[in-house]
Residue, then its C-alpha position, 0 to 999 in steps of 0.5 A: x515462474x513471475x518474479x514480482x519486484x517492489x522495489x522502495x527507497x530503503x527497503x525491496x520486497x520479492x514475490x514470485x509465482x509460478x504460472x501453471x498454479x498460481x500460486x506462491x511459491x515464495x517472498x522474500x526482502x533485501x536493502x534496496x542496491x543497484x546491484x541484484x546477485x541473483x540465486x543470494x537477493x532474488x529468485x534464480x532467474x533461470x527460472x523465471x519467464x517474466x518479471x514486474x517492477x514497481x520502483x520508487x528508488x532512485x531512476x539509477x536503481x532501475x535502470x541498473x537493475x532493469x538492464x540486469x534483468x532484460x539479459x537474462x529474463x524473457x520480458x520485464x515490465x515497469x510501471x509507471x504513473x501514467x494519465x489513466x489506466x485499466x480504468x481509473x483517472x490519475x488526480x494529480x497535476x503531473x501523473x508521472x509524480x503520483x508514486x507508483x506505488x500508490x498509481x498500483x495500489x489505487x489501480x488494484x483496489x479500484x479492480x476489486x471494488x469500482x472505488x475504494x480508500x487505500x491508506x498504504x502504511x510504509x515509511x510515509x502513511x498515503x491515502x488516495x480516493x478514487x469514485x466508482x467510475x474511476x476518478x481518482x481524486x489525490x490523496x493526503x500524505x503524512x509521517x509514518x507511525x517512525x517518523x512520527x516517532x523519530x520527529x519528538x527527537x526524544x531517543x525513542x526512534x528505534x523503539x517500534x509500536x510492539x505489533x502485537x499489541x491490542x488496540x485498547x491497549x494504545x488507546x490508553x495514556x502512557x505511564x512512562x515516556x515510551x508509552x506516552x509516545x507510543x500511545x499518542x503517534x499511534x492514536x494520531x496515526x488511526x484516529x486521521x485516517x478514520x476522520x479522512x475517511x468519513x470527510x471523503x466519504x461524506x464530501x463525495x457523496x460516496x460510501x466507499x470500500x477502505x482497504x490497508x496496506x504496507x508494511x505497519x497495515x496490520x497493528x494500524x488496521x486494529x486500532x480503525x474505527x472503520x469496516x475496512x479490509x487488509x491487503x498486504x500485496x496491494x502493490x504486487x496485486x496492481x502490477x498483476x491487474x497492469x500486465x496479467x500473465x497467468x489465466x486468472x490475471x487475464x480474467x482479473x483474479x489478483x492474488x491474495x486479494x480480500x473480500x470487499x470490506x462491509x461500509x457503513x452507511x452514509x448517514x451513520x458516517x455524517x452522524x460521527x462527524x457531526x458530533x465529532x466537530x462540537x467536541 
């Protein structure tokens, strides 16, 4: 079995993958801490042969995690942001400072489509751009849905936007404070993503596939006007690409990867930008 760990600052996700069949056998999430309890927080390590780790939590968490796993598992791989990997050249001035979850998303997207825009909708919303040919241009970071609500200090922080809401409902003016905040936050997120995506394609003269990942990917993606694909396991896809174990992975396949989304013409995007600049 292969255990993939996506360790975040507050929440850590895991996925158990069968090596022979490439099937996902189990998955889960726990609050991030330094001492894991095999069989409770994560699967029983007696059945695990390989562990692949993405970590954006404190370095102490990674040190303790790797130390524990190395005593019980044959092979432990830790992803790190590098200056270049799998044909992608990291666009950060100091490559190691790019969040490894973003780096893995870029690697997965590039492996699938040879140039793309990756939007990760979590505590923060990040956007990364990589051109055909592998040049990572850097990206953008803005507050996620919950952080935007918290910033207004209107006692709405613990009331999430209903993930089953229809985009048309969230686009209209709210008739009570709770709805006004939720709709405003939602429109800020989707409008910013649409705009930044269109501007990036216009600036670099390339219409790129758009992938959306992260915990809020489903609700945000439904409101986007730009063609896109939701890829919830994008970090895991990056781990598969960087540390291939199964035959399918060695052949470049990533479990759960979506069909590459269609793209609009550059002319269509530029017309939209020209119109919006008049508003």
